[in-house]
PDB file of N, CA, C and O in Angstrom:
ATOM      1  N   MET A   1     122.742 103.019   2.774  1.00  0.00           N
ATOM      2  CA  MET A   1     121.963 102.828   4.005  1.00  0.00           C
ATOM      3  C   MET A   1     121.011 104.340   4.584  1.00  0.00           C
ATOM      4  O   MET A   1     121.779 105.259   4.870  1.00  0.00           O
ATOM      5  N   ASP A   2     120.044 104.558   4.708  1.00  0.00           N
ATOM      6  CA  ASP A   2     119.354 105.869   5.115  1.00  0.00           C
ATOM      7  C   ASP A   2     119.682 106.043   6.703  1.00  0.00           C
ATOM      8  O   ASP A   2     119.705 105.181   7.582  1.00  0.00           O
ATOM      9  N   MET A   3     119.920 107.406   6.775  1.00  0.00           N
ATOM     10  CA  MET A   3     120.369 107.769   8.065  1.00  0.00           C
ATOM     11  C   MET A   3     119.359 107.644   8.977  1.00  0.00           C
ATOM     12  O   MET A   3     119.688 107.335  10.122  1.00  0.00           O
ATOM     13  N   GLY A   4     117.900 107.860   8.663  1.00  0.00           N
ATOM     14  CA  GLY A   4     116.940 107.618   9.711  1.00  0.00           C
ATOM     15  C   GLY A   4     116.208 106.210   9.953  1.00  0.00           C
ATOM     16  O   GLY A   4     115.311 105.988  10.767  1.00  0.00           O
ATOM     17  N   ARG A   5     116.678 105.498   9.240  1.00  0.00           N
ATOM     18  CA  ARG A   5     116.474 104.057   9.628  1.00  0.00           C
ATOM     19  C   ARG A   5     117.150 103.313  10.289  1.00  0.00           C
ATOM     20  O   ARG A   5     118.363 103.487  10.174  1.00  0.00           O
ATOM     21  N   GLU A   6     116.673 102.184  11.249  1.00  0.00           N
ATOM     22  CA  GLU A   6     117.429 101.428  12.140  1.00  0.00           C
ATOM     23  C   GLU A   6     118.355 100.609  11.425  1.00  0.00           C
ATOM     24  O   GLU A   6     117.974 100.399  10.273  1.00  0.00           O
ATOM     25  N   SER A   7     119.272 100.161  11.675  1.00  0.00           N
ATOM     26  CA  SER A   7     120.065  99.134  11.364  1.00  0.00           C
ATOM     27  C   SER A   7     119.676  97.726  11.966  1.00  0.00           C
ATOM     28  O   SER A   7     119.040  97.618  13.014  1.00  0.00           O
ATOM     29  N   ARG A   8     120.155  96.563  11.143  1.00  0.00           N
ATOM     30  CA  ARG A   8     119.746  95.319  11.796  1.00  0.00           C
ATOM     31  C   ARG A   8     120.049  94.972  13.215  1.00  0.00           C
ATOM     32  O   ARG A   8     119.166  94.368  13.823  1.00  0.00           O
ATOM     33  N   TRP A   9     120.996  95.216  13.748  1.00  0.00           N
ATOM     34  CA  TRP A   9     121.334  95.132  14.746  1.00  0.00           C
ATOM     35  C   TRP A   9     120.291  96.169  15.578  1.00  0.00           C
ATOM     36  O   TRP A   9     119.881  95.612  16.596  1.00  0.00           O
ATOM     37  N   GLU A  10     119.916  97.129  15.457  1.00  0.00           N
ATOM     38  CA  GLU A  10     119.302  98.114  16.314  1.00  0.00           C
ATOM     39  C   GLU A  10     117.881  97.313  16.092  1.00  0.00           C
ATOM     40  O   GLU A  10     117.032  97.534  16.956  1.00  0.00           O
ATOM     41  N   LYS A  11     117.633  96.683  15.351  1.00  0.00           N
ATOM     42  CA  LYS A  11     115.762  96.028  15.002  1.00  0.00           C
ATOM     43  C   LYS A  11     115.921  94.717  15.907  1.00  0.00           C
ATOM     44  O   LYS A  11     115.042  94.492  16.739  1.00  0.00           O
ATOM     45  N   ASP A  12     117.066  93.793  15.771  1.00  0.00           N
ATOM     46  CA  ASP A  12     117.580  92.709  16.869  1.00  0.00           C
ATOM     47  C   ASP A  12     117.399  93.014  18.078  1.00  0.00           C
ATOM     48  O   ASP A  12     116.887  92.117  18.749  1.00  0.00           O
ATOM     49  N   THR A  13     117.764  94.479  18.886  1.00  0.00           N
ATOM     50  CA  THR A  13     118.053  94.646  19.976  1.00  0.00           C
ATOM     51  C   THR A  13     116.505  95.029  20.172  1.00  0.00           C
ATOM     52  O   THR A  13     116.005  94.442  21.131  1.00  0.00           O
ATOM     53  N   MET A  14     115.763  95.758  19.577  1.00  0.00           N
ATOM     54  CA  MET A  14     114.357  96.005  20.177  1.00  0.00           C
ATOM     55  C   MET A  14     113.612  94.853  20.355  1.00  0.00           C
ATOM     56  O   MET A  14     112.800  94.745  21.275  1.00  0.00           O
ATOM     57  N   THR A  15     113.873  93.807  19.377  1.00  0.00           N
ATOM     58  CA  THR A  15     113.056  92.528  19.438  1.00  0.00           C
ATOM     59  C   THR A  15     113.650  91.743  20.644  1.00  0.00           C
ATOM     60  O   THR A  15     112.824  91.329  21.457  1.00  0.00           O
ATOM     61  N   VAL A  16     114.684  91.536  20.826  1.00  0.00           N
ATOM     62  CA  VAL A  16     114.793  90.915  22.147  1.00  0.00           C
ATOM     63  C   VAL A  16     114.557  91.513  23.497  1.00  0.00           C
ATOM     64  O   VAL A  16     114.418  90.749  24.453  1.00  0.00           O
ATOM     65  N   GLU A  17     114.502  92.742  23.658  1.00  0.00           N
ATOM     66  CA  GLU A  17     114.396  93.944  24.603  1.00  0.00           C
ATOM     67  C   GLU A  17     112.690  93.536  24.775  1.00  0.00           C
ATOM     68  O   GLU A  17     112.299  93.047  25.835  1.00  0.00           O
ATOM     69  N   ILE A  18     111.864  93.758  23.778  1.00  0.00           N
ATOM     70  CA  ILE A  18     110.153  93.171  23.534  1.00  0.00           C
ATOM     71  C   ILE A  18     110.220  92.435  24.420  1.00  0.00           C
ATOM     72  O   ILE A  18     109.935  92.697  25.589  1.00  0.00           O
ATOM     73  N   ALA A  19     110.779  90.958  23.802  1.00  0.00           N
ATOM     74  CA  ALA A  19     110.639  89.639  24.230  1.00  0.00           C
ATOM     75  C   ALA A  19     110.921  89.710  25.430  1.00  0.00           C
ATOM     76  O   ALA A  19     109.962  89.293  26.080  1.00  0.00           O
ATOM     77  N   PHE A  20     112.045  90.140  26.300  1.00  0.00           N
ATOM     78  CA  PHE A  20     112.592  90.581  27.417  1.00  0.00           C
ATOM     79  C   PHE A  20     111.468  90.919  28.496  1.00  0.00           C
ATOM     80  O   PHE A  20     111.250  90.458  29.616  1.00  0.00           O
ATOM     81  N   ALA A  21     110.787  91.979  27.670  1.00  0.00           N
ATOM     82  CA  ALA A  21     109.802  92.489  28.615  1.00  0.00           C
ATOM     83  C   ALA A  21     108.684  92.147  28.893  1.00  0.00           C
ATOM     84  O   ALA A  21     107.954  92.579  29.785  1.00  0.00           O
ATOM     85  N   LEU A  22     108.436  91.086  27.890  1.00  0.00           N
ATOM     86  CA  LEU A  22     106.951  90.423  27.497  1.00  0.00           C
ATOM     87  C   LEU A  22     107.136  89.102  28.660  1.00  0.00           C
ATOM     88  O   LEU A  22     106.231  88.620  29.341  1.00  0.00           O
ATOM     89  N   VAL A  23     108.438  88.737  28.653  1.00  0.00           N
ATOM     90  CA  VAL A  23     108.536  87.098  29.491  1.00  0.00           C
ATOM     91  C   VAL A  23     108.780  87.952  31.079  1.00  0.00           C
ATOM     92  O   VAL A  23     107.970  87.660  31.960  1.00  0.00           O
ATOM     93  N   THR A  24     109.719  88.832  31.367  1.00  0.00           N
ATOM     94  CA  THR A  24     109.716  89.081  32.609  1.00  0.00           C
ATOM     95  C   THR A  24     108.152  89.475  33.252  1.00  0.00           C
ATOM     96  O   THR A  24     107.807  89.181  34.397  1.00  0.00           O
ATOM     97  N   ALA A  25     107.455  90.069  32.440  1.00  0.00           N
ATOM     98  CA  ALA A  25     106.056  90.569  33.085  1.00  0.00           C
ATOM     99  C   ALA A  25     105.236  89.292  33.416  1.00  0.00           C
ATOM    100  O   ALA A  25     104.729  88.925  34.476  1.00  0.00           O
ATOM    101  N   ALA A  26     105.261  88.780  32.294  1.00  0.00           N
ATOM    102  CA  ALA A  26     104.522  87.339  32.386  1.00  0.00           C
ATOM    103  C   ALA A  26     104.633  86.650  33.593  1.00  0.00           C
ATOM    104  O   ALA A  26     103.807  86.261  34.419  1.00  0.00           O
ATOM    105  N   VAL A  27     106.149  86.574  33.479  1.00  0.00           N
ATOM    106  CA  VAL A  27     106.656  85.473  34.870  1.00  0.00           C
ATOM    107  C   VAL A  27     106.097  86.385  36.437  1.00  0.00           C
ATOM    108  O   VAL A  27     105.655  85.801  37.426  1.00  0.00           O
ATOM    109  N   LEU A  28     106.214  87.462  36.351  1.00  0.00           N
ATOM    110  CA  LEU A  28     105.863  88.338  37.756  1.00  0.00           C
ATOM    111  C   LEU A  28     104.361  88.458  37.828  1.00  0.00           C
ATOM    112  O   LEU A  28     103.868  88.375  38.953  1.00  0.00           O
ATOM    113  N   ALA A  29     103.681  88.612  36.955  1.00  0.00           N
ATOM    114  CA  ALA A  29     102.382  88.391  37.036  1.00  0.00           C
ATOM    115  C   ALA A  29     101.707  86.805  37.617  1.00  0.00           C
ATOM    116  O   ALA A  29     100.647  86.641  38.222  1.00  0.00           O
ATOM    117  N   GLY A  30     102.899  85.573  37.123  1.00  0.00           N
ATOM    118  CA  GLY A  30     102.304  84.507  37.165  1.00  0.00           C
ATOM    119  C   GLY A  30     102.548  84.197  38.973  1.00  0.00           C
ATOM    120  O   GLY A  30     101.886  83.493  39.736  1.00  0.00           O
ATOM    121  N   VAL A  31     103.632  84.947  39.197  1.00  0.00           N
ATOM    122  CA  VAL A  31     104.282  84.608  40.638  1.00  0.00           C
ATOM    123  C   VAL A  31     103.276  85.111  41.599  1.00  0.00           C
ATOM    124  O   VAL A  31     103.031  84.621  42.701  1.00  0.00           O
ATOM    125  N   ILE A  32     102.514  86.533  40.855  1.00  0.00           N
ATOM    126  CA  ILE A  32     101.796  87.163  42.092  1.00  0.00           C
ATOM    127  C   ILE A  32     100.349  86.087  42.222  1.00  0.00           C
ATOM    128  O   ILE A  32      99.834  85.752  43.289  1.00  0.00           O
ATOM    129  N   PHE A  33      99.974  85.754  41.104  1.00  0.00           N
ATOM    130  CA  PHE A  33      98.785  85.120  41.113  1.00  0.00           C
ATOM    131  C   PHE A  33      99.052  83.752  41.919  1.00  0.00           C
ATOM    132  O   PHE A  33      98.179  83.321  42.673  1.00  0.00           O
ATOM    133  N   ALA A  34     100.506  82.950  41.713  1.00  0.00           N
ATOM    134  CA  ALA A  34     100.519  81.666  42.222  1.00  0.00           C
ATOM    135  C   ALA A  34     100.764  82.099  43.754  1.00  0.00           C
ATOM    136  O   ALA A  34     100.550  81.214  44.581  1.00  0.00           O
ATOM    137  N   VAL A  35     101.216  83.436  44.264  1.00  0.00           N
ATOM    138  CA  VAL A  35     101.346  83.517  45.685  1.00  0.00           C
ATOM    139  C   VAL A  35      99.403  83.466  46.575  1.00  0.00           C
ATOM    140  O   VAL A  35      98.961  83.003  47.626  1.00  0.00           O
ATOM    141  N   ALA A  36      98.803  84.230  45.381  1.00  0.00           N
ATOM    142  CA  ALA A  36      97.531  84.295  45.656  1.00  0.00           C
ATOM    143  C   ALA A  36      97.069  83.220  45.946  1.00  0.00           C
ATOM    144  O   ALA A  36      96.714  82.972  47.098  1.00  0.00           O
ATOM    145  N   TRP A  37      96.976  82.337  44.939  1.00  0.00           N
ATOM    146  CA  TRP A  37      96.245  80.880  45.174  1.00  0.00           C
ATOM    147  C   TRP A  37      97.063  80.050  46.225  1.00  0.00           C
ATOM    148  O   TRP A  37      96.279  79.425  46.940  1.00  0.00           O
ATOM    149  N   ALA A  38      98.351  79.836  46.554  1.00  0.00           N
ATOM    150  CA  ALA A  38      98.649  79.515  47.741  1.00  0.00           C
ATOM    151  C   ALA A  38      98.293  79.874  49.213  1.00  0.00           C
ATOM    152  O   ALA A  38      98.270  79.230  50.263  1.00  0.00           O
ATOM    153  N   LEU A  39      98.024  81.166  48.864  1.00  0.00           N
ATOM    154  CA  LEU A  39      97.014  81.999  50.349  1.00  0.00           C
ATOM    155  C   LEU A  39      95.905  81.460  50.122  1.00  0.00           C
ATOM    156  O   LEU A  39      95.580  80.861  51.148  1.00  0.00           O
ATOM    157  N   ALA A  40      95.154  81.346  49.346  1.00  0.00           N
ATOM    158  CA  ALA A  40      93.880  80.405  49.408  1.00  0.00           C
ATOM    159  C   ALA A  40      94.051  79.126  49.887  1.00  0.00           C
ATOM    160  O   ALA A  40      93.322  78.800  50.824  1.00  0.00           O
ATOM    161  N   LEU A  41      94.982  78.184  49.391  1.00  0.00           N
ATOM    162  CA  LEU A  41      95.193  77.163  49.692  1.00  0.00           C
ATOM    163  C   LEU A  41      95.542  76.912  51.195  1.00  0.00           C
ATOM    164  O   LEU A  41      94.910  76.078  51.844  1.00  0.00           O
ATOM    165  N   VAL A  42      96.685  77.740  51.805  1.00  0.00           N
ATOM    166  CA  VAL A  42      96.836  77.700  52.946  1.00  0.00           C
ATOM    167  C   VAL A  42      96.278  78.221  53.988  1.00  0.00           C
ATOM    168  O   VAL A  42      96.758  78.204  55.121  1.00  0.00           O
ATOM    169  N   LEU A  43      95.179  78.740  53.642  1.00  0.00           N
ATOM    170  CA  LEU A  43      94.416  79.716  54.761  1.00  0.00           C
ATOM    171  C   LEU A  43      93.215  78.700  54.633  1.00  0.00           C
ATOM    172  O   LEU A  43      92.227  78.937  55.328  1.00  0.00           O
ATOM    173  N   ASP A  44      93.207  77.698  53.891  1.00  0.00           N
ATOM    174  CA  ASP A  44      91.735  76.956  53.382  1.00  0.00           C
ATOM    175  C   ASP A  44      90.333  77.559  53.416  1.00  0.00           C
ATOM    176  O   ASP A  44      89.294  77.271  54.011  1.00  0.00           O
ATOM    177  N   LEU A  45      90.751  78.638  52.430  1.00  0.00           N
ATOM    178  CA  LEU A  45      89.684  79.387  52.245  1.00  0.00           C
ATOM    179  C   LEU A  45      88.655  78.943  50.994  1.00  0.00           C
ATOM    180  O   LEU A  45      89.070  78.451  49.945  1.00  0.00           O
ATOM    181  N   SER A  46      87.399  79.174  51.256  1.00  0.00           N
ATOM    182  CA  SER A  46      86.103  78.465  50.319  1.00  0.00           C
ATOM    183  C   SER A  46      85.731  79.441  49.785  1.00  0.00           C
ATOM    184  O   SER A  46      86.391  80.470  49.930  1.00  0.00           O
ATOM    185  N   GLY A  47      84.278  79.443  48.809  1.00  0.00           N
ATOM    186  CA  GLY A  47      83.693  80.155  48.387  1.00  0.00           C
ATOM    187  C   GLY A  47      83.923  81.425  47.976  1.00  0.00           C
ATOM    188  O   GLY A  47      84.862  81.659  47.215  1.00  0.00           O
ATOM    189  N   SER A  48      83.160  82.327  48.391  1.00  0.00           N
ATOM    190  CA  SER A  48      83.405  83.608  47.909  1.00  0.00           C
ATOM    191  C   SER A  48      85.064  84.195  48.417  1.00  0.00           C
ATOM    192  O   SER A  48      85.853  84.596  47.561  1.00  0.00           O
ATOM    193  N   ALA A  49      85.318  84.177  49.462  1.00  0.00           N
ATOM    194  CA  ALA A  49      86.509  84.445  49.952  1.00  0.00           C
ATOM    195  C   ALA A  49      87.867  83.858  49.160  1.00  0.00           C
ATOM    196  O   ALA A  49      88.903  84.516  49.065  1.00  0.00           O
ATOM    197  N   GLU A  50      87.676  82.410  48.567  1.00  0.00           N
ATOM    198  CA  GLU A  50      88.767  82.154  47.402  1.00  0.00           C
ATOM    199  C   GLU A  50      88.847  82.630  46.481  1.00  0.00           C
ATOM    200  O   GLU A  50      89.886  82.815  45.848  1.00  0.00           O
ATOM    201  N   ARG A  51      87.249  83.087  46.050  1.00  0.00           N
ATOM    202  CA  ARG A  51      87.008  83.735  44.777  1.00  0.00           C
ATOM    203  C   ARG A  51      87.630  84.954  44.797  1.00  0.00           C
ATOM    204  O   ARG A  51      88.239  85.478  43.864  1.00  0.00           O
ATOM    205  N   GLY A  52      87.460  85.367  45.858  1.00  0.00           N
ATOM    206  CA  GLY A  52      87.875  86.975  45.835  1.00  0.00           C
ATOM    207  C   GLY A  52      89.430  86.732  46.166  1.00  0.00           C
ATOM    208  O   GLY A  52      90.015  87.326  45.260  1.00  0.00           O
ATOM    209  N   THR A  53      90.164  86.290  46.816  1.00  0.00           N
ATOM    210  CA  THR A  53      91.461  85.946  46.944  1.00  0.00           C
ATOM    211  C   THR A  53      91.692  85.763  45.235  1.00  0.00           C
ATOM    212  O   THR A  53      92.016  86.856  44.771  1.00  0.00           O
ATOM    213  N   LEU A  54      91.645  85.089  44.568  1.00  0.00           N
ATOM    214  CA  LEU A  54      92.139  84.638  43.506  1.00  0.00           C
ATOM    215  C   LEU A  54      91.938  85.903  42.594  1.00  0.00           C
ATOM    216  O   LEU A  54      92.834  86.402  41.914  1.00  0.00           O
ATOM    217  N   ALA A  55      90.475  86.414  42.680  1.00  0.00           N
ATOM    218  CA  ALA A  55      90.483  87.481  41.459  1.00  0.00           C
ATOM    219  C   ALA A  55      91.678  88.724  41.935  1.00  0.00           C
ATOM    220  O   ALA A  55      92.507  89.280  41.214  1.00  0.00           O
ATOM    221  N   GLY A  56      91.432  88.898  43.318  1.00  0.00           N
ATOM    222  CA  GLY A  56      92.575  89.714  43.577  1.00  0.00           C
ATOM    223  C   GLY A  56      93.688  89.681  43.099  1.00  0.00           C
ATOM    224  O   GLY A  56      94.192  90.584  42.431  1.00  0.00           O
ATOM    225  N   GLY A  57      94.364  88.286  43.485  1.00  0.00           N
ATOM    226  CA  GLY A  57      95.867  87.853  42.973  1.00  0.00           C
ATOM    227  C   GLY A  57      95.752  88.129  41.058  1.00  0.00           C
ATOM    228  O   GLY A  57      96.760  88.617  40.548  1.00  0.00           O
ATOM    229  N   GLY A  58      94.892  87.898  40.385  1.00  0.00           N
ATOM    230  CA  GLY A  58      94.685  87.894  39.263  1.00  0.00           C
ATOM    231  C   GLY A  58      94.870  89.190  38.980  1.00  0.00           C
ATOM    232  O   GLY A  58      95.720  89.362  38.107  1.00  0.00           O
ATOM    233  N   LEU A  59      94.175  90.572  39.584  1.00  0.00           N
ATOM    234  CA  LEU A  59      94.034  91.631  39.152  1.00  0.00           C
ATOM    235  C   LEU A  59      95.423  92.388  39.365  1.00  0.00           C
ATOM    236  O   LEU A  59      95.802  93.261  38.584  1.00  0.00           O
ATOM    237  N   LEU A  60      96.400  91.845  40.871  1.00  0.00           N
ATOM    238  CA  LEU A  60      97.488  92.325  41.040  1.00  0.00           C
ATOM    239  C   LEU A  60      98.426  92.307  40.179  1.00  0.00           C
ATOM    240  O   LEU A  60      99.219  93.153  39.766  1.00  0.00           O
ATOM    241  N   GLY A  61      98.144  90.745  39.863  1.00  0.00           N
ATOM    242  CA  GLY A  61      99.323  90.233  38.856  1.00  0.00           C
ATOM    243  C   GLY A  61      99.243  90.961  37.802  1.00  0.00           C
ATOM    244  O   GLY A  61     100.275  91.586  37.559  1.00  0.00           O
ATOM    245  N   ALA A  62      98.348  91.112  37.054  1.00  0.00           N
ATOM    246  CA  ALA A  62      97.842  91.666  35.767  1.00  0.00           C
ATOM    247  C   ALA A  62      98.562  93.251  36.007  1.00  0.00           C
ATOM    248  O   ALA A  62      99.355  93.510  35.102  1.00  0.00           O
ATOM    249  N   VAL A  63      98.473  93.994  36.718  1.00  0.00           N
ATOM    250  CA  VAL A  63      98.880  95.420  37.133  1.00  0.00           C
ATOM    251  C   VAL A  63     100.141  95.401  37.016  1.00  0.00           C
ATOM    252  O   VAL A  63     100.750  96.270  36.393  1.00  0.00           O
ATOM    253  N   ALA A  64     100.757  94.312  37.656  1.00  0.00           N
ATOM    254  CA  ALA A  64     102.223  94.269  38.056  1.00  0.00           C
ATOM    255  C   ALA A  64     102.613  93.923  36.871  1.00  0.00           C
ATOM    256  O   ALA A  64     103.461  94.664  36.374  1.00  0.00           O
ATOM    257  N   GLY A  65     102.100  92.603  35.962  1.00  0.00           N
ATOM    258  CA  GLY A  65     102.642  92.968  34.775  1.00  0.00           C
ATOM    259  C   GLY A  65     102.819  93.761  33.906  1.00  0.00           C
ATOM    260  O   GLY A  65     103.821  93.818  33.193  1.00  0.00           O
ATOM    261  N   VAL A  66     101.688  94.600  33.850  1.00  0.00           N
ATOM    262  CA  VAL A  66     101.890  95.742  32.909  1.00  0.00           C
ATOM    263  C   VAL A  66     102.274  96.875  33.055  1.00  0.00           C
ATOM    264  O   VAL A  66     102.051  97.719  32.187  1.00  0.00           O
ATOM    265  N   TRP A  67     102.968  97.175  34.230  1.00  0.00           N
ATOM    266  CA  TRP A  67     103.822  97.943  35.197  1.00  0.00           C
ATOM    267  C   TRP A  67     105.520  97.676  34.488  1.00  0.00           C
ATOM    268  O   TRP A  67     106.355  98.436  33.997  1.00  0.00           O
ATOM    269  N   ARG A  68     105.463  96.139  34.761  1.00  0.00           N
ATOM    270  CA  ARG A  68     106.787  95.954  34.520  1.00  0.00           C
ATOM    271  C   ARG A  68     107.095  96.262  32.784  1.00  0.00           C
ATOM    272  O   ARG A  68     107.943  97.023  32.318  1.00  0.00           O
ATOM    273  N   LEU A  69     106.215  95.494  32.124  1.00  0.00           N
ATOM    274  CA  LEU A  69     106.075  95.942  30.719  1.00  0.00           C
ATOM    275  C   LEU A  69     106.543  97.374  30.441  1.00  0.00           C
ATOM    276  O   LEU A  69     107.524  97.797  29.830  1.00  0.00           O
ATOM    277  N   VAL A  70     105.705  97.888  30.974  1.00  0.00           N
ATOM    278  CA  VAL A  70     105.893  99.546  30.465  1.00  0.00           C
ATOM    279  C   VAL A  70     107.194  99.984  31.063  1.00  0.00           C
ATOM    280  O   VAL A  70     107.864 100.700  30.320  1.00  0.00           O
ATOM    281  N   ARG A  71     107.719  99.706  32.277  1.00  0.00           N
ATOM    282  CA  ARG A  71     108.812 100.210  32.759  1.00  0.00           C
ATOM    283  C   ARG A  71     110.577  99.788  32.252  1.00  0.00           C
ATOM    284  O   ARG A  71     111.571 100.513  32.263  1.00  0.00           O
ATOM    285  N   VAL A  72     110.398  98.054  31.757  1.00  0.00           N
ATOM    286  CA  VAL A  72     111.118  97.754  30.947  1.00  0.00           C
ATOM    287  C   VAL A  72     111.406  98.725  29.718  1.00  0.00           C
ATOM    288  O   VAL A  72     112.404  99.413  29.500  1.00  0.00           O
ATOM    289  N   LEU A  73     110.209  98.572  28.965  1.00  0.00           N
ATOM    290  CA  LEU A  73     110.496  99.323  27.848  1.00  0.00           C
ATOM    291  C   LEU A  73     110.687 100.862  27.803  1.00  0.00           C
ATOM    292  O   LEU A  73     111.318 101.274  26.830  1.00  0.00           O
ATOM    293  N   LEU A  74     110.273 101.717  28.639  1.00  0.00           N
ATOM    294  CA  LEU A  74     110.604 102.833  28.596  1.00  0.00           C
ATOM    295  C   LEU A  74     111.622 102.871  28.949  1.00  0.00           C
ATOM    296  O   LEU A  74     112.170 103.827  28.401  1.00  0.00           O
ATOM    297  N   ARG A  75     112.591 102.125  29.900  1.00  0.00           N
ATOM    298  CA  ARG A  75     113.862 102.366  30.315  1.00  0.00           C
ATOM    299  C   ARG A  75     114.986 101.985  28.896  1.00  0.00           C
ATOM    300  O   ARG A  75     116.139 102.407  28.816  1.00  0.00           O
ATOM    301  N   PHE A  76     114.284 101.078  27.844  1.00  0.00           N
ATOM    302  CA  PHE A  76     115.044 100.935  27.026  1.00  0.00           C
ATOM    303  C   PHE A  76     114.862 101.904  26.329  1.00  0.00           C
ATOM    304  O   PHE A  76     115.977 102.421  26.272  1.00  0.00           O
ATOM    305  N   ASP A  77     114.030 102.639  25.620  1.00  0.00           N
ATOM    306  CA  ASP A  77     113.945 103.593  24.933  1.00  0.00           C
ATOM    307  C   ASP A  77     114.526 104.928  25.416  1.00  0.00           C
ATOM    308  O   ASP A  77     114.762 105.837  24.619  1.00  0.00           O
ATOM    309  N   LYS A  78     114.774 105.043  26.861  1.00  0.00           N
ATOM    310  CA  LYS A  78     115.271 106.188  27.072  1.00  0.00           C
ATOM    311  C   LYS A  78     116.722 106.073  26.782  1.00  0.00           C
ATOM    312  O   LYS A  78     117.397 106.851  26.108  1.00  0.00           O
ATOM    313  N   GLN A  79     117.153 104.853  27.464  1.00  0.00           N
ATOM    314  CA  GLN A  79     118.916 104.115  26.760  1.00  0.00           C
ATOM    315  C   GLN A  79     119.242 104.334  25.068  1.00  0.00           C
ATOM    316  O   GLN A  79     120.257 104.845  24.595  1.00  0.00           O
ATOM    317  N   ARG A  80     118.153 103.828  24.380  1.00  0.00           N
ATOM    318  CA  ARG A  80     118.494 104.031  22.742  1.00  0.00           C
ATOM    319  C   ARG A  80     118.632 105.378  22.506  1.00  0.00           C
ATOM    320  O   ARG A  80     119.608 105.763  21.863  1.00  0.00           O
ATOM    321  N   ARG A  81     117.497 106.465  23.079  1.00  0.00           N
ATOM    322  CA  ARG A  81     117.696 107.756  22.790  1.00  0.00           C
ATOM    323  C   ARG A  81     119.147 108.415  23.029  1.00  0.00           C
ATOM    324  O   ARG A  81     119.771 109.211  22.328  1.00  0.00           O
ATOM    325  N   MET A  82     119.499 107.757  24.365  1.00  0.00           N
ATOM    326  CA  MET A  82     120.621 108.777  25.014  1.00  0.00           C
ATOM    327  C   MET A  82     121.876 108.150  23.917  1.00  0.00           C
ATOM    328  O   MET A  82     122.906 108.823  23.886  1.00  0.00           O
ATOM    329  N   GLY A  83     121.821 106.886  23.020  1.00  0.00           N
ATOM    330  CA  GLY A  83     122.723 106.690  22.308  1.00  0.00           C
ATOM    331  C   GLY A  83     124.098 105.390  23.055  1.00  0.00           C
ATOM    332  O   GLY A  83     125.298 105.171  22.884  1.00  0.00           O
ATOM    333  N   ASN A  84     123.136 104.915  23.776  1.00  0.00           N
ATOM    334  CA  ASN A  84     124.004 103.748  24.845  1.00  0.00           C
ATOM    335  C   ASN A  84     123.337 102.285  24.256  1.00  0.00           C
ATOM    336  O   ASN A  84     123.683 101.209  24.743  1.00  0.00           O
TER     337      ASN A  84
END
């Protein structure tokens, strides 16, 4: 096998790590949006206040999801480069 190419095990590890990053990012984003939705229901918001709360929850959830995705993948890349 060529020295510069990844082994099958390394490719499988990368695939699992990418799937883990995507799933945890989606769960985090969903939880944050669900909290915003529950807040809108509990406070009995209506009209623009409800839309604003849901939009803010969606935006915050998306940002947190992307942050989680990038953080997990950067941590994995750092560990891979160190040989762990």
